[in-house]
VEXDRENDO-289376 format. One line per 10 residues: number of its first residue (from 1); their letters; for each residue x, y, z of C-alpha. Coordinates in nm, 3 decimals, padded with zeros to 5 digits. Layout:
# VEXDRENDO-289376
NUM = a = X/Y/Z; ...
This chain:
# VEXDRENDO-289376
1 = mrfdnsyarl = 06.719/08.014/07.361; 06.674/08.264/07.079; 06.988/08.229/06.867; 07.150/08.472/06.624; 07.477/08.316/06.524; 07.711/08.574/06.372; 08.044/08.392/06.419; 07.905/08.085/06.239; 07.837/08.311/05.938; 08.213/08.362/05.892
11 = pdrfytrlhp = 08.390/08.134/05.641; 08.426/07.774/05.743; 08.807/07.799/05.797; 08.722/07.976/06.125; 08.566/07.665/06.277; 08.443/07.310/06.229; 08.077/07.230/06.243; 07.997/06.932/06.472; 07.757/06.824/06.742; 07.852/06.754/07.105
21 = tpvaapglir = 07.902/06.391/07.200; 07.610/06.285/07.428; 07.684/06.178/07.785; 07.547/05.869/07.954; 07.330/06.008/08.235; 07.322/06.387/08.275; 07.233/06.505/08.628; 07.153/06.868/08.687; 07.379/07.030/08.946; 07.286/07.402/08.927
31 = vndalarqlr = 07.124/07.660/08.705; 07.229/08.024/08.732; 06.880/08.175/08.747; 06.982/08.539/08.741; 07.215/08.490/08.446; 06.945/08.294/08.259; 06.700/08.578/08.299; 06.963/08.825/08.183; 07.003/08.611/07.867; 06.622/08.592/07.827
41 = idpdwltsae = 06.631/08.216/07.886; 06.366/08.062/08.107; 06.546/07.913/08.413; 06.256/07.677/08.475; 06.308/07.531/08.122; 06.676/07.485/08.194; 06.591/07.275/08.503; 06.357/07.054/08.302; 06.455/06.727/08.143; 06.476/06.898/07.802
51 = gtaviagnri = 06.690/07.182/07.938; 06.918/06.941/08.119; 06.969/06.747/07.794; 07.071/07.071/07.623; 07.317/07.159/07.898; 07.476/06.818/07.871; 07.503/06.831/07.491; 07.250/06.545/07.451; 07.006/06.768/07.264; 07.067/07.051/07.020
61 = pegadpiatv = 06.819/07.335/07.072; 06.638/07.487/06.779; 06.836/07.767/06.613; 07.175/07.647/06.745; 07.460/07.603/06.496; 07.726/07.408/06.689; 08.089/07.482/06.602; 08.435/07.435/06.746; 08.655/07.731/06.670; 09.016/07.724/06.564
71 = yagfqfgswv = 09.296/07.933/06.716; 09.669/07.917/06.793; 09.873/08.052/07.078; 10.190/08.093/07.280; 10.168/07.850/07.570; 10.417/07.929/07.841; 10.610/08.120/07.574; 10.625/07.840/07.320; 10.442/07.876/06.989; 10.169/07.617/06.910
81 = prlgdgrail = 10.046/07.680/06.557; 09.709/07.507/06.587; 09.500/07.478/06.897; 09.125/07.534/06.900; 08.827/07.423/07.104; 08.944/07.084/07.210; 08.663/07.015/07.459; 08.420/07.298/07.395; 08.149/07.359/07.132; 07.987/07.696/07.071
91 = lgevigadgv = 07.613/07.631/07.044; 07.545/07.982/06.921; 07.479/08.341/07.028; 07.189/08.508/07.203; 07.104/08.877/07.262; 07.061/08.949/07.632; 06.810/09.173/07.796; 07.083/09.436/07.807; 07.114/09.433/07.424; 07.456/09.265/07.440
101 = rydiqlkgcg = 07.543/08.960/07.225; 07.660/08.655/07.430; 07.809/08.322/07.325; 07.657/08.006/07.463; 07.926/07.740/07.479; 07.933/07.384/07.615; 08.260/07.282/07.784; 08.343/06.913/07.845; 08.117/06.799/07.561; 08.343/06.558/07.376
111 = rtpysrsgdg = 08.623/06.542/07.123; 08.667/06.786/06.834; 08.917/06.811/06.550; 09.127/07.031/06.787; 09.137/06.787/07.080; 09.484/06.659/06.979; 09.532/06.363/07.217; 09.264/06.477/07.457; 08.932/06.311/07.528; 08.726/06.633/07.508
121 = raplgpvlre = 08.577/06.573/07.846; 08.589/06.764/08.173; 08.627/06.621/08.521; 08.359/06.733/08.759; 08.611/06.904/08.991; 08.723/07.168/08.730; 08.362/07.221/08.628; 08.269/07.308/08.982; 08.585/07.521/09.027; 08.504/07.730/08.718
131 = yivseamaal = 08.147/07.777/08.832; 08.254/07.897/09.178; 08.542/08.117/09.078; 08.391/08.277/08.769; 08.069/08.367/08.962; 08.288/08.501/09.248; 08.472/08.726/08.998; 08.146/08.849/08.854; 08.018/08.942/09.202; 08.345/09.139/09.252
141 = giptsrvlaa = 08.265/09.337/08.941; 08.552/09.195/08.735; 08.482/09.132/08.365; 08.453/08.754/08.328; 08.303/08.462/08.139; 08.029/08.306/08.348; 07.859/07.975/08.399; 07.488/07.941/08.307; 07.448/07.585/08.431; 07.640/07.263/08.507
151 = vssgewvvrd = 07.554/06.895/08.499; 07.728/06.570/08.599; 07.779/06.344/08.303; 07.723/06.000/08.460; 08.057/05.897/08.310; 08.415/05.862/08.438; 08.699/06.079/08.310; 09.052/05.946/08.336; 09.321/06.191/08.451; 09.558/06.082/08.734
161 = gaepggvlvr = 09.286/05.836/08.811; 08.917/05.788/08.728; 08.708/06.095/08.816; 08.341/06.171/08.770; 08.276/06.392/08.466; 08.071/06.704/08.409; 07.966/06.957/08.149; 07.915/07.328/08.195; 07.752/07.603/07.990; 07.992/07.893/07.963
171 = vaqshirigt = 07.874/08.243/07.865; 08.095/08.517/07.733; 08.055/08.822/07.511; 08.264/08.626/07.268; 08.536/08.352/07.268; 08.761/08.537/07.028; 09.114/08.519/07.161; 09.449/08.684/07.084; 09.540/08.341/06.960; 09.257/08.356/06.708
181 = fqffsaqqdq = 09.429/08.648/06.537; 09.765/08.476/06.572; 09.636/08.163/06.399; 09.536/08.350/06.084; 09.849/08.567/06.103; 10.067/08.253/06.103; 09.866/08.124/05.810; 09.941/08.452/05.627; 09.567/08.468/05.563; 09.517/08.842/05.542
191 = dalrlladhv = 09.159/08.807/05.414; 09.067/08.607/05.729; 09.248/08.856/05.953; 09.051/09.140/05.802; 08.717/08.949/05.835; 08.800/08.864/06.199; 08.898/09.223/06.281; 08.587/09.360/06.115; 08.373/09.108/06.311; 08.543/09.215/06.641
201 = iqrhfpdvaq = 08.492/09.580/06.564; 08.124/09.536/06.481; 08.067/09.312/06.784; 08.279/09.474/07.054; 08.398/09.815/06.943; 08.142/09.967/06.705; 08.251/10.315/06.801; 08.591/10.275/06.631; 08.440/10.180/06.292; 08.454/10.544/06.183
211 = aenpyramld = 08.806/10.606/06.311; 09.076/10.716/06.068; 09.241/10.374/06.119; 08.976/10.141/06.265; 09.221/09.854/06.318; 09.463/10.067/06.514; 09.166/10.197/06.715; 09.053/09.843/06.779; 09.405/09.749/06.906; 09.406/10.054/07.134
221 = sviaqqaeli = 09.064/09.953/07.272; 09.179/09.595/07.342; 09.494/09.728/07.518; 09.284/09.965/07.731; 09.044/09.688/07.837; 09.326/09.447/07.920; 09.499/09.710/08.133; 09.176/09.755/08.332; 09.124/09.381/08.359; 09.474/09.292/08.482
231 = aswqlvgfih = 09.462/09.580/08.735; 09.135/09.437/08.866; 09.303/09.095/08.909; 09.589/09.248/09.102; 09.358/09.447/09.329; 09.188/09.129/09.461; 09.492/08.899/09.466; 09.370/08.680/09.180; 09.621/08.464/08.994; 09.505/08.334/08.659
241 = gvmntdnmlv = 09.771/08.064/08.634; 09.771/08.008/08.257; 09.792/08.339/08.075; 09.869/08.194/07.735; 09.766/08.402/07.436; 09.495/08.150/07.358; 09.346/08.222/07.700; 09.314/08.599/07.661; 08.987/08.726/07.512; 08.985/09.045/07.303
251 = sgetidygpc = 08.655/09.127/07.471; 08.845/09.194/07.795; 08.678/08.914/07.993; 08.857/08.666/08.216; 08.833/08.315/08.080; 08.975/07.965/08.124; 08.955/07.911/08.497; 09.194/07.620/08.520; 09.477/07.637/08.770; 09.365/07.972/08.905
261 = afmdafdpaa = 09.370/08.083/09.270; 09.317/08.377/09.505; 09.605/08.455/09.738; 09.565/08.414/10.112; 09.889/08.547/10.265; 10.038/08.818/10.037; 10.329/08.694/09.834; 10.415/08.891/09.513; 10.577/08.577/09.368; 10.281/08.351/09.444
271 = vfssidhngr = 10.229/08.064/09.199; 09.965/07.790/09.238; 09.945/07.635/08.894; 10.083/07.279/08.889; 10.204/07.333/08.529; 10.370/07.673/08.583; 10.706/07.522/08.690; 10.914/07.843/08.646; 10.666/08.098/08.773; 10.603/08.258/08.440
281 = yaynnqpaia = 10.248/08.351/08.539; 10.314/08.441/08.905; 10.104/08.716/09.059; 10.369/08.996/09.012; 10.433/08.887/08.650; 10.076/08.924/08.529; 10.096/09.282/08.409; 10.418/09.214/08.208; 10.267/08.893/08.063; 09.955/09.081/07.949
291 = hwnlaglaqa = 10.183/09.342/07.787; 10.371/09.058/07.608; 10.048/08.892/07.495; 09.917/09.221/07.354; 10.237/09.268/07.163; 10.155/08.937/06.996; 09.815/09.077/06.898; 09.975/09.390/06.759; 10.217/09.181/06.556; 09.931/08.977/06.412
301 = llplldrdqh = 09.752/09.300/06.307; 10.052/09.451/06.127; 09.915/09.382/05.774; 09.594/09.564/05.865; 09.756/09.865/06.024; 09.934/09.995/05.713; 10.059/09.860/05.386; 10.395/10.008/05.462; 10.569/09.771/05.702; 10.769/10.044/05.873
311 = raltmaqdsi = 10.467/10.261/05.942; 10.269/09.958/06.064; 10.548/09.868/06.307; 10.565/10.225/06.437; 10.188/10.228/06.493; 10.195/09.891/06.669; 10.489/09.989/06.890; 10.328/10.322/06.981; 10.006/10.142/07.084; 10.180/09.873/07.281
321 = ntfperfqna = 10.386/10.130/07.461; 10.075/10.274/07.619; 09.997/09.958/07.815; 10.229/10.013/08.120; 10.090/10.363/08.185; 09.730/10.249/08.131; 09.776/09.956/08.369; 09.951/10.171/08.632; 09.682/10.437/08.618; 09.409/10.168/08.658
331 = ylqgiskklg = 09.590/10.001/08.938; 09.668/10.329/09.124; 09.307/10.442/09.091; 09.186/10.110/09.226; 09.428/10.078/09.517; 09.364/10.441/09.610; 08.996/10.356/09.649; 09.083/10.051/09.857; 09.292/10.270/10.090; 09.031/10.549/10.117
341 = faestpddqt = 09.193/10.820/09.901; 08.948/11.016/09.693; 09.234/11.143/09.477; 09.588/11.002/09.470; 09.890/11.228/09.532; 10.256/11.179/09.432; 10.341/11.077/09.788; 10.086/10.796/09.795; 10.303/10.558/09.596; 10.553/10.535/09.883
351 = liddlltlma = 10.270/10.468/10.130; 10.131/10.195/09.900; 10.469/10.032/09.840; 10.548/10.033/10.212; 10.211/09.866/10.287; 10.277/09.590/10.031; 10.624/09.536/10.172; 10.485/09.502/10.520; 10.216/09.264/10.403; 10.475/09.040/10.236
361 = eeksdftltf = 10.709/09.048/10.531; 10.430/08.969/10.780; 10.262/08.719/10.548; 09.948/08.921/10.609; 09.627/08.797/10.446; 09.571/08.996/10.128; 09.195/09.024/10.145; 09.155/09.074/10.517; 09.429/09.332/10.537; 09.242/09.570/10.306
371 = rrlaeladag = 08.907/09.487/10.463; 09.041/09.557/10.813; 09.179/09.894/10.690; 08.828/09.981/10.575; 08.694/09.898/10.915; 08.958/10.118/11.081; 08.906/10.412/10.847; 08.650/10.593/11.066; 08.907/10.753/11.301; 09.008/10.404/11.422
381 = qdtasnlgnl = 08.651/10.302/11.518; 08.517/09.960/11.416; 08.198/09.904/11.223; 07.917/09.722/11.391; 07.994/09.397/11.217; 08.363/09.363/11.164; 08.661/09.129/11.135; 08.820/09.243/11.462; 08.775/08.909/11.639; 08.875/08.719/11.330
391 = felpdaftpw = 09.177/08.910/11.202; 09.388/09.190/11.338; 09.685/09.365/11.174; 10.021/09.276/11.330; 10.197/09.522/11.557; 10.450/09.588/11.281; 10.182/09.782/11.101; 10.145/10.046/11.375; 10.386/10.309/11.232; 10.241/10.266/10.886
401 = lcrwhnrlas = 09.889/10.305/11.028; 09.982/10.640/11.183; 10.108/10.763/10.849; 09.793/10.633/10.676; 09.560/10.807/10.923; 09.749/11.129/10.867; 09.697/11.089/10.499; 09.325/11.025/10.547; 09.297/11.350/10.737; 09.351/11.536/10.407
411 = dprdsltrqa = 09.067/11.353/10.234; 08.770/11.588/10.170; 08.499/11.329/10.259; 08.366/11.277/10.612; 08.493/10.960/10.775; 08.170/10.765/10.758; 08.132/10.826/10.382; 08.496/10.739/10.321; 08.457/10.414/10.522; 08.143/10.317/10.334
421 = dmlavnpafi = 08.326/10.376/10.004; 08.612/10.151/10.122; 08.380/09.874/10.245; 08.225/09.876/09.895; 08.556/09.792/09.726; 08.728/09.571/09.983; 08.562/09.229/09.993; 08.529/09.020/10.303; 08.480/08.701/10.106; 08.675/08.561/09.815
431 = arnhlveeai = 08.673/08.213/09.665; 08.940/08.087/09.902; 09.122/07.789/09.767; 09.062/07.562/10.064; 08.687/07.628/10.056; 08.675/07.563/09.680; 08.860/07.236/09.734; 08.635/07.131/10.025; 08.330/07.192/09.803; 08.482/06.994/09.518
441 = qaatsnrdfe = 08.582/06.706/09.745; 08.238/06.683/09.898; 08.077/06.672/09.557; 08.321/06.433/09.387; 08.373/06.195/09.673; 08.035/06.189/09.841; 07.793/06.340/09.585; 07.727/06.609/09.845; 07.671/06.943/09.658; 07.550/07.139/09.959
451 = pfhklidlla = 07.895/07.300/10.030; 07.914/07.396/09.656; 07.577/07.567/09.661; 07.643/07.743/09.996; 07.973/07.877/09.875; 07.833/08.017/09.557; 07.539/08.179/09.740; 07.776/08.344/09.988; 08.018/08.472/09.724; 07.726/08.641/09.547
461 = apyayhprha = 07.759/08.919/09.813; 08.135/08.944/09.881; 08.122/09.283/10.055; 07.842/09.202/10.300; 08.024/09.061/10.600; 07.843/08.918/10.903; 08.011/08.734/11.184; 07.790/08.428/11.135; 07.977/08.369/10.812; 08.321/08.409/10.970
471 = syatpprpeq = 08.432/08.064/10.865; 08.413/08.171/10.495; 08.632/08.472/10.562; 08.888/08.291/10.781; 09.231/08.218/10.620; 09.317/07.852/10.602; 09.495/07.669/10.879; 09.832/07.529/10.773; 09.685/07.185/10.709; 09.407/07.344/10.493
481 = qvrqtfcgt = 09.637/07.538/10.268; 09.619/07.460/09.896; 09.962/07.495/09.742; 09.888/07.371/09.389; 09.584/07.402/09.159; 09.524/07.195/08.847; 09.369/07.234/08.508; 09.112/06.983/08.387; 09.285/06.860/08.076
């Protein structure tokens, strides 16, 4: 690992320097070879005893500068003035083969000053869940943190009961959160706010450095990226589950895969998180919550936007007001592609709304409904390998399908090209909750990691359906349904 640690060069009030707490008996579970090569890290070294010790936090690699960062946040709408990395330590940063800077962070590596009453450890189940789901999101083309490697710890972690522990290596373009800005805003530390904003501009948005108001331009850039990100979640039926401001990265990547889930049957009000008792972070609430979170970022940035408070408020409000349109445009563009429309028309919104209403009424599987439409896009003819024997649209869809085919007739592309374009944006495979749980149970109960590895390998190609993998695309039977997901703290 060739480190270049820019965040650790900020003043020490941004973090605490400390080493991970070693684990008893690290056992390598998996190394993400492709990601390692992208980061210019030798995957063979990662699988060695030395590499495994680094993944577990038992050895600090040369050039690392381990820190736990501080931040605050609104958790389920309630302000918490001091949070921080309670079970994660940032080893440092590397420059990837693509020229991009990436954080290398250990998660589950022991207590920090920000652990509060926590033990700083991670149960193995949430480690495996994060590995599976974050890699599935990456394969779907959704901006996300990723997992470089994971190990078992050889120790027990106590939650509801004793569970085997694990450690993962998380990779992101940075771990700077909306809550990081909110922490220094609450401290009324304008010098730290400016240093943090300048760091973010240099690291993520260098093009705005020459803008008339770089901090306003940075805010606009974050808003634009979040609009695209949340739209991408909605388009695959992903529910984050814990959209607190400390879980939203200004880099526009998905992070903190705790009580997350993909929908099976479409339900706009779907909630899986065991701690989201009032449905604050339900599927249909995600755009509005992102808007609310971004308003918190704008508020934190007020002192940087303008010395005049009224002008600063006006700027912030004008920027925040762009989010709904940005989100709607991104979502409309995405769902138009999913439905085979080269360009959307004003009448398409009614067609889209009617489809979603039908899906909710019929409890139609979200992923397979769109995939089946892609298969039916070539004048009603199936592709060679299709879901027809696995999933068919209910009879109630027939009138809508007639309207949809009439709409496709106005599309300028030939039907085969249109179908190929649809198959490229409508996955056959997602990280279905019951499959994730089956993989976790096999690993934690029987030390059988084969289902975990098979699932990750399959999800690396989510658009390439073949009937021999039908079991991975099949919705859960009633007894297989997962109704609640849990975080690892």
